[in-house]
N, C-alpha and C positions, 0 to 999 in steps of 0.2 A: 786529134783534138787534145788540148792540154787538160789533164785531169785536175780536179778541184777537191781540196780537203777543207772542210769546215771544222774548226777546232774551238772548243769551249774551255776557256781557262788561259790566262796570260801570266801565270806565275813562273814555273820552271819547265815542266814537261811540255806544255803547250808551245811556247816559243822555241824550245829545243826541237820539237817535232817540225815546226814551221821552217826552221833553219835547214834541217836535213831534207825535208821534202822539196823545198824551193830549189835546193842545190841539185835535186834530181829532176827538175823540170816541171814540178807541180805548181799550180796556183793555190795559194793558201789564204784563208780568212780566219782570223782569231777573234773570238768574242770574249769580252770580260765584263761581268756585271758591275764591277766597281767603276766609278766615273773617270778614273785615271789609273795609270800604272801604279801599283802598290809597292812603293820602294821601302816600306818598313819591314821589320822582321828581325829575327835573331840569327845567331851563327848557324850555318850549315856547313857540311864538309863534303868533299868530292874524293872518293877513294876507289882503289882497285880498278875494275873494268871501266868505271865512270871516268877515271883519269885518262884512259885510252880513248874514250869517246870524245872528251874535250880536245885531246891532241888531234884526232881526226877532223874535228870541227875547226881547228886552227885557233883555239881560244886558250890554250894552256898558259902561255906567258901573260896574257891579259888578266886571267883570273888570279894567277899567283900575285901579280902586281896589285890587285884590288883586295888582297887578303886583309884580315883583321889585325895581323901582327901578334896574335896570341902565341905565347911561347910554351904553353903546356898547362896541365891541370894540377892544381894544388889544393889538397884538402886541409882545412884549417880547424882549429879548436875554438872554444867560446871566446877567447881573447884575440882571435885572429892569428895565433901562432901556427907555424907549419906542422902538420901531422904527417903528410907524405906528398911527394911531388912526382909527376909523370910528365917528362918533357914531350914537346910536340914531336910527331913523327918526322922522319927525314926521307921518306919514300912514299909510294903511292897508297899504302894501306895502314901503316903502324901509328900507334899513339892514341891516347884519349882525345888529344887535339890533333887534327890531321895536318899534314904539310899544306894542303890546300883548304884552308879554313876561311870562309867568306860569309858576309852577311847575305841572308836570303834576298833582300832587296837589291844588293849589288849584283848578284848573279842574275836576277831577273832583268835588271837594267841592261847589263852587258848583252844578254840574249836579245832583248828588245831592240837595242841599238843596231845589232848585227842583222836584224830581220825586217826592220820597219820599212826599208825601201822596196822590198819585194813581197811584203805581206800586208794585207788589208786588215788593220786593227780596228775593231769596233768597241769602244768603251761605253759603259752604261747600257749594255745590251746583253740579253740572254735568250736561250732557246725556250720557247713555251710549248712546242709540240714537234713531233717527228713523224714523218710518213715515209716508209721504205717501199719504193716501187719496184724493187728487184734490180733494175739497172742503174738506179740513182736514188738519193734520199732528198726529200724536201723538208727543210727546217723552217718552221714558222717562229719568228722572233717575237719577243714580248711586245714590241712596238707594232707588230702586224706584218712586217716585211717577210717575204718568203725567199729562201735561198736554196738552190739546187746544188748538190755536191755528189761526188763519186763516193765519198766516205765522210762520216761524221765522227769526230773523236771527242769524247768527254774527258778532258785532262784537268779535272778539278781536285779539290781536297777530300779529306776523309769524310766530311759531312756534305758531300756534293748534292746540290739541289736538282741537277739535271740527270743524275744517274738513274733515277726511277723511270725516265723515259726510255731507257735502254733495257734495264732489267728491273721490273717493277717490284720484285720481292727482295731486292738488296737491302741489307741492314748493317748497322755498325754495332760492334760489341765493345762496350767500355771496359777498360782494364783496371779502373779504380784509381789511376794516377791522374792528378789534376795539376796543371802548370799554368801559372800566370807569367806572361812575358811583358817586361816594361823597358823603356828607354829612359834613363835618368841622367842627371848631370854628373860629369866626372869630377872627382875630387883629387887632391894632391896625393892621397893615400892609395888611389887606384893604380895598379901596375899592369903589366902585360900578361899576367897569369889569369887563368880561369880559376877563381877561388870558390870553393864549395864547402859550405858549413852544414852539418847535419845536427838536427835537434830531436830530442825525444818526441814521440807522437807522430812518427813517420813524416817529418817535415824537413825541408832543406831550403837554404837560401844560396843562390849563386850570383856572382858578379863576373862579367866577362868584358874584355876590352873590345872596342871597335876601331875603325879607321875614320871616324867622323867626329871625334872629340867628345863623345859621350860614352856611357857605360850601359851595357845590356844586363838587366837583372832578371832573375827567375825566382819565383816562389813556388815550390812544389810540395804537394802533400798527397797522402793516400787516404781515400775514404770509400766506404762501401755505398755511400749515397750516390744514386745515379741521377742524371739530368741537370747537374750543376752548370754544364756548358750552355744550357738553354735559358738560363736566367738572364735578366737584364744586368747592365753594368753596375748599377747601384747595389743590387743584391750580391753580386760577385765580390765587389769591394768590401761589403759588410762581412762576408764570409772570410775573406783574406785577413781583414783586421782582427777578427775574433780568433782565427786559427793561428796567426803568427804574433799575437800580442806579447807572448812571453818566449818567443823563439830565440831571442838573443842575437849576438854578433851584429850584422848590418841589417837585420830585419826591420828595426825601427826606421832606419833611413829609407828603405824601400817603401814601407807603408806610408811614410810621410809624403812620398811622391805620387801616391795612387790617384789622387784627385786630378792632377794636371798631366801626368805622363801618358803617352800612348800605351794602351793596354790591350793585350790579346789573351783571353782565357781559354784554355784548351782542356777538355775532358778527353784524355788520350784513349784512343780506341783502335781496333783492328777491323778490317773489312775482308771477309773470307767469302768468296763467290765460287759457284760451280763453273761458271764461264764468264768471260770478259766481253763477249761480243754477241750481237744478234743481227744477222744479215749484213748490212753495210755500216752499222754503228758499232763503236768499240770504246771501251774504257781504258784509260792510261794513267799511270801514277797512283797516288793515294786513292783516287776514286775506284780503282780496280783492286788494289792489294794493300791498303794502309797496314803497315806492320806494327805500329806503335812507337815506343820510345827507342832511344839508343842510336839515333842518327842514321836510320836506314833510308829515309824517304828520298833525299836528293839524289843520291847515287843510283838508286833503282829507277828513279824517274828519268834520269839521263840515259841509262842503259836501255830502258824500255822504249824511249823515244827513238833512239838510234836503231834498235831492232825493228820497230814498227815501220819506220821510214825505209829501212833496207828491204824489208819484205814487200812493202807496197811499191817500192821503186823497181823491184826485179820480177814482180808477178803481175800479170794482166788481170787475173781474177781476184777481186778484192776480198770476198769471203775466205778464199784459200790463204791469202796473205795474212788475214787477221787470225786465222786458226794457227798458222805457222808461228806468228809472233807470240801467241799465248803458249804454244808448245815449248818455245825456247826460253821465255822469261819466267813462266810460272814456277818451275822448280826452285829457282833462286829466291823468288818472292815468298814462296811457301816456307822455305828453309829459314828465311829471316823472321817470319812470323812465329815459327815453331821455337826459335831460340829466345823469344820473349816469354819468359816464364814468370809466374807470380813470385816464385822464390827470389829471382833476380831483382824484381822490383822492390820486394821487401828488404833484401840485403842492402840496397842502396838507400833505403828509407826506413831504418830500424825504428821499432815502436817504443822500446823502453830505454831508460837511461843506461842500464847495464848493456843493452845491445849496442847503443851508440859507442860506449867505451870499448866494447869488443871490436866493433868495426874499425875504430881508430887504431887499435892495437894491430889488427890484421893488416891494415893499409900501411902502417909504419914498418912492418916486417916485409911486406910485399914489394914496396917501392924500390929498395936497393937491389932486389933480385928479380924484378918484374920480367926481364928478358928470359931468365931461366924458368920462370913460372908460365911462360907463354903469353905474358901480357895480361895480367888479371883485369885491370881496368879496360884495356883495349878490347877484350872479349865482351865486356859489358856495354861498351859505348860505340862500337863500330859495326857496320853491316858486313855480311859475308860476301862483299863485292869482289874481293880478290879470288873468290872461288868460282867466278862466272867466266865461261869460255866465250868471249865475244866473237860472233861470226864475222867472217871477212866478206864484206859486200863490195861490189865494184865501186871504185872511187867516184865520189859525187862530182 
């Protein structure tokens, strides 16, 4: 009998897992609480072992062609002048900007298009309850339908709503970094560089190119106040306006777009759990191991999906496959979490005017010799994906 996987979450990890499991003969159903595929989102990158995953999936050329065209990371001063530049990487792992730099929505769309013919996607639906019967799991959906599956995978984000059905005591630790992501109109002054401006008060404004004729903006700030991510949009906009009122550079332009632009406000956090599965239910991606900032999420999600599919595809006992998946992926996820230190967050978001000047001086010196220094910015902005030994599973 064909085995069935029920997957909650249609962003990156969920469709990637559906792709890999369907190729191994599984029947797959993907639930997404949003009413449609969410094609919005900012830049994400695919590095290291994750690049090998997309090669094995046959998607490397497609994803490179769908890239943002970003040529690198440029730090700028208050007038927009260049402080330091770090060109995009030219291999699987290097650079503040990856060689495979793509919008989250574009990556999600590609995965969806490659899986929609052999995966049952249910939009506007979510799991309300789970019952593990030992030999299968019954999921009761919000609308009342019941679905039986051999395994249920929660492949949602850091603030997953379904995670508590698998591990009731799971919690998120906020790191104090808050980022507002917006899509704003492109102007003639916008180029192909990721431009990053730092202001005193632990604030930064970033503008990044995309391949859709618009510009992706980020307003980031550090605050000890917790719970800002749970406020409604109007309150978050008020906080952003007050926080960035005197931040300078392009902050006024971004603030002017707040009322009309698509906005996602994230209180960046980590998820550290003692285990990722219970019986035949398992967590995948940020729902299991959210690492925080610096670009770790997408690469680890792709690697995790590949390993989970490989273990389920080669083992008849589901709990054993889930345990093996965690054994393989956890060290890399934990290492990525451990490398996110408060000192690094503060270094990228200095508090005083003097500290901003020091940061710019250091970057100005580091940029010309970044290779000799081991890639200062690269270490702060890329995951340890290149240190993951990807298992060799039988070809799908």
